[in-house]
N, C-alpha and C positions, 0 to 999 in steps of 0.2 A: 639493306633498306627494310626488308621484311623482318629481319632479326631485331632491328631497332624499334619497329612498330610493336612487335610481340613483347619486347622488353618494356616499352612504354606502357602497354596495357597491363603487363604483370605488375609493375610498380604502382600503377593506378589502382589496381585491385588491392594490393597490400596496403596502400595508404587509406583506401576507403574502409577496409576492415579494421585498421587501427583506429580510425575516427569513430567507427561504429562501436568499438569496444569502449571508448571513452563515453559515448552517449549512453550505453547501457549501464556503465558504472555510475554516472551522474543520476540516471533514473532510479537505480537501486538505492542510492544515498537519499534521494528525495522520498522514496517510499518508506525507507527505514525511519527517517525523521518524522514522517507522517504517523507511523505506528507508535513512535515514542510520544508524540503529542496526544494520540488517542489514549494511550495508557495514562497519561497525566490528567487529561480532562474527564475521562469516563471512570476508570477504575480507581483512581485515587480518592474521589469523593465517596465511592462505595466503601473503601477501607475506613473512612472516617465515621461510618455509621456507629451509633452507640450500642445497639442491641446485637448481641452475638447470634441470636436466632435468625434475625433478618440477614445478617452477613452470611451465615451458613446457607440460607436458602438461596440467596443471590448467586453465591459461588458454587452451588450444586448444579447438577446437570439440567434440571428443570428450569432453574433460574436463568442459566446462560441461554437456554433455548428461548425462553420468553424474551430476554433482552435482545437476542439476535432478530427474532421475529418483529419486535417493536421497532428496532432500527431499520429493518427492511421496509416496514410499512411507512415509517417517517420519510425515508429516502424516496419511496414510490410516490408519496403524496407531494413532496417537494418537486420532484421531476414533473409530475402532472401539472403542478401549478405554473411552472415555467413555460409549458407549452401553451 
């Protein structure tokens, strides 16, 4: 009786962790597709800029820092607006 209960609990944990693995796999696929969309919608238009000097500035360290700070400010303002 006790062995069957322990065996049932053991198989329950194994099944739970297998399902948990599938959950993390699907979440990682969603995050990866989100980063692909981010690349397409943000960095692709930057590549289409005409002037080489502007492209060099945007892809330099200072330009990336300015872009990240801008995105964080925009996200902060949007989140405050929803509250």
